[in-house]
ROGURO-442470 format. One line per field, with one value per atom (N, C-alpha, C): residue number from 1; residue in one letter; atom name; x, z, y. Coordinates in nm, 3 decimals, decimal comma. Atoms other than C-alpha are relative to their C-alpha. Layout:
N
num	[NUM; ...]
residu	[A; ...]
atome	[CA; ...]
east	[X; ...]
up	[Z; ...]
north	[Y; ...]
REM end
This chain:
62
num	[1; 1; 1; 2; 2; 2; 3; 3; 3; 4; 4; 4; 5; 5; 5; 6; 6; 6; 7; 7; 7; 8; 8; 8; 9; 9; 9; 10; 10; 10; 11; 11; 11; 12; 12; 12; 13; 13; 13; 14; 14; 14; 15; 15; 15; 16; 16; 16; 17; 17; 17; 18; 18; 18; 19; 19; 19; 20; 20; 20; 21; 21; 21; 22; 22; 22; 23; 23; 23; 24; 24; 24; 25; 25; 25; 26; 26; 26; 27; 27; 27; 28; 28; 28; 29; 29; 29; 30; 30; 30; 31; 31; 31; 32; 32; 32; 33; 33; 33; 34; 34; 34; 35; 35; 35; 36; 36; 36; 37; 37; 37; 38; 38; 38; 39; 39; 39; 40; 40; 40; 41; 41; 41; 42; 42; 42; 43; 43; 43; 44; 44; 44; 45; 45; 45; 46; 46; 46; 47; 47; 47; 48; 48; 48; 49; 49; 49; 50; 50; 50; 51; 51; 51; 52; 52; 52; 53; 53; 53; 54; 54; 54; 55; 55; 55; 56; 56; 56; 57; 57; 57; 58; 58; 58; 59; 59; 59; 60; 60; 60; 61; 61; 61; 62; 62; 62]
residu	[M; M; M; K; K; K; T; T; T; I; I; I; F; F; F; T; T; T; A; A; A; V; V; V; Q; Q; Q; A; A; A; F; F; F; I; I; I; A; A; A; D; D; D; E; E; E; D; D; D; G; G; G; V; V; V; T; T; T; A; A; A; I; I; I; E; E; E; Y; Y; Y; G; G; G; L; L; L; I; I; I; A; A; A; A; A; A; L; L; L; V; V; V; G; G; G; V; V; V; G; G; G; V; V; V; A; A; A; V; V; V; A; A; A; A; A; A; K; K; K; A; A; A; L; L; L; G; G; G; E; E; E; G; G; G; I; I; I; S; S; S; D; D; D; T; T; T; F; F; F; D; D; D; N; N; N; V; V; V; V; V; V; S; S; S; R; R; R; L; L; L; S; S; S; A; A; A; A; A; A; I; I; I; G; G; G; S; S; S]
atome	[N; CA; C; N; CA; C; N; CA; C; N; CA; C; N; CA; C; N; CA; C; N; CA; C; N; CA; C; N; CA; C; N; CA; C; N; CA; C; N; CA; C; N; CA; C; N; CA; C; N; CA; C; N; CA; C; N; CA; C; N; CA; C; N; CA; C; N; CA; C; N; CA; C; N; CA; C; N; CA; C; N; CA; C; N; CA; C; N; CA; C; N; CA; C; N; CA; C; N; CA; C; N; CA; C; N; CA; C; N; CA; C; N; CA; C; N; CA; C; N; CA; C; N; CA; C; N; CA; C; N; CA; C; N; CA; C; N; CA; C; N; CA; C; N; CA; C; N; CA; C; N; CA; C; N; CA; C; N; CA; C; N; CA; C; N; CA; C; N; CA; C; N; CA; C; N; CA; C; N; CA; C; N; CA; C; N; CA; C; N; CA; C; N; CA; C; N; CA; C; N; CA; C; N; CA; C; N; CA; C; N; CA; C; N; CA; C]
east	[-0,057; 12,546; -0,035; 0,027; 12,485; -0,145; 0,141; 12,106; -0,023; 0,012; 12,140; 0,053; -0,060; 12,368; -0,094; 0,094; 12,121; -0,124; 0,117; 11,831; 0,029; -0,038; 12,017; 0,012; -0,011; 12,099; -0,138; 0,135; 11,735; -0,072; 0,062; 11,623; 0,051; -0,061; 11,864; -0,048; 0,040; 11,762; -0,149; 0,145; 11,387; -0,033; 0,033; 11,258; -0,150; 0,146; 10,882; -0,043; 0,037; 10,859; 0,039; -0,046; 11,060; -0,093; 0,090; 10,837; -0,134; 0,127; 10,525; 0,010; -0,020; 10,666; 0,008; -0,009; 10,752; -0,137; 0,135; 10,400; -0,085; 0,073; 10,259; 0,037; -0,044; 10,468; -0,052; 0,052; 10,366; -0,149; 0,143; 9,999; -0,027; 0,016; 10,037; 0,027; -0,031; 10,198; -0,110; 0,111; 9,923; -0,122; 0,112; 9,663; 0,015; -0,025; 9,823; -0,020; 0,018; 9,834; -0,147; 0,143; 9,466; -0,069; 0,060; 9,373; 0,032; -0,039; 9,567; -0,073; 0,070; 9,416; -0,149; 0,142; 9,064; -0,027; 0,016; 9,109; 0,012; -0,019; 9,239; -0,117; 0,113; 8,965; -0,128; 0,119; 8,698; -0,004; -0,005; 8,813; -0,029; 0,025; 8,811; -0,148; 0,143; 8,457; -0,081; 0,070; 8,341; 0,011; -0,019; 8,490; -0,084; 0,079; 8,320; -0,148; 0,141; 7,978; -0,027; 0,016; 8,026; -0,006; -0,002; 8,106; -0,133; 0,128; 7,794; -0,113; 0,105; 7,573; 0,006; -0,010; 7,707; -0,040; 0,039; 7,663; -0,151; 0,145; 7,309; -0,073; 0,061; 7,225; 0,008; -0,016; 7,362; -0,092; 0,086; 7,166; -0,147; 0,139; 6,842; -0,025; 0,012; 6,907; -0,030; 0,025; 6,880; 0,127]
up	[0,064; 12,863; -0,147; 0,143; 12,512; -0,030; 0,024; 12,547; 0,007; -0,008; 12,650; -0,127; 0,123; 12,354; -0,118; 0,108; 12,121; 0,008; -0,017; 12,267; -0,042; 0,040; 12,219; -0,151; 0,146; 11,859; -0,065; 0,055; 11,793; 0,016; -0,025; 11,949; -0,098; 0,093; 11,733; -0,143; 0,136; 11,417; -0,025; 0,015; 11,483; -0,044; 0,054; 11,270; -0,006; 0,005; 11,321; 0,066; -0,069; 11,570; -0,080; 0,081; 11,347; -0,119; 0,114; 11,051; 0,041; -0,048; 11,255; 0,025; -0,024; 11,361; -0,131; 0,131; 11,001; -0,064; 0,056; 10,886; 0,076; -0,079; 11,170; -0,040; 0,042; 11,068; -0,139; 0,135; 10,704; 0,007; -0,014; 10,804; 0,059; -0,059; 11,018; -0,104; 0,104; 10,730; -0,104; 0,096; 10,491; 0,062; -0,068; 10,747; 0,004; 0,000; 10,779; -0,140; 0,138; 10,400; -0,039; 0,030; 10,370; 0,073; -0,076; 10,643; -0,063; 0,064; 10,474; -0,132; 0,129; 10,134; 0,021; -0,026; 10,279; 0,044; -0,045; 10,448; -0,119; 0,116; 10,129; -0,097; 0,090; 9,918; 0,057; -0,065; 10,169; -0,009; 0,011; 10,167; -0,143; 0,140; 9,787; -0,036; 0,027; 9,771; 0,069; -0,073; 10,036; -0,072; 0,074; 9,842; -0,128; 0,124; 9,522; 0,029; -0,033; 9,688; 0,046; -0,040; 9,848; -0,123; 0,123; 9,503; -0,075; 0,068; 9,352; 0,070; -0,076; 9,630; -0,022; 0,019; 9,592; -0,141; 0,138; 9,214; -0,020; 0,010; 9,242; 0,073; -0,074; 9,503; -0,080; 0,082; 9,276; -0,122; 0,117; 8,978; 0,036; -0,044; 9,176; 0,049; -0,048; 9,326; 0,148; -0,144; 9,693; 0,078]
north	[-0,117; 8,507; 0,004; 0,006; 8,387; 0,037; -0,033; 8,424; 0,150; -0,146; 8,788; 0,064; -0,052; 8,855; -0,024; 0,032; 8,681; 0,088; -0,085; 8,878; 0,144; -0,136; 9,208; 0,010; 0,000; 9,118; -0,002; 0,007; 9,030; 0,134; -0,130; 9,359; 0,105; -0,097; 9,561; -0,026; 0,035; 9,374; 0,023; -0,015; 9,417; 0,143; -0,132; 9,707; 0,024; -0,017; 9,663; 0,130; -0,124; 9,950; 0,123; -0,112; 10,181; 0,020; -0,009; 10,102; 0,058; -0,054; 10,174; 0,150; -0,143; 10,510; 0,076; -0,066; 10,596; 0,013; -0,008; 10,511; 0,101; -0,100; 10,720; 0,142; -0,134; 11,020; 0,034; -0,024; 10,981; 0,031; -0,024; 10,962; 0,138; -0,132; 11,275; 0,109; -0,099; 11,466; 0,007; 0,001; 11,358; 0,070; -0,066; 11,469; 0,151; -0,144; 11,811; 0,058; -0,046; 11,844; 0,009; -0,002; 11,755; 0,115; -0,110; 12,004; 0,135; -0,126; 12,285; 0,017; -0,007; 12,204; 0,028; -0,021; 12,190; 0,144; -0,139; 12,527; 0,095; -0,087; 12,689; -0,014; 0,022; 12,532; 0,059; -0,056; 12,632; 0,152; -0,146; 12,994; 0,044; -0,033; 12,999; -0,012; 0,019; 12,861; 0,108; -0,105; 13,107; 0,133; -0,125; 13,399; 0,001; 0,009; 13,279; 0,023; -0,020; 13,259; 0,143; -0,140; 13,602; 0,090; -0,077; 13,741; -0,016; 0,025; 13,578; 0,074; -0,068; 13,714; 0,150; -0,145; 14,067; 0,041; -0,033; 14,061; -0,016; 0,017; 13,925; 0,112; -0,111; 14,187; 0,129; -0,120; 14,459; -0,005; 0,014; 14,323; 0,019; -0,014; 14,308; 0,143; -0,138; 14,650; 0,010; -0,009; 14,566; 0,008]
REM end
């Protein structure tokens, strides 16, 4: 009986799994943030190049 009680106490005190889950959630949130930032940055760069192309086309006259 005492070994079962000791095993249950050790299981409750063990926080390695919880820490791994926390790190996984943090990594997922960082990944989402990077994806959102990359999308926003990509759209901004695309808009800038579109603007440059249209101005050059207007300057050349084509």
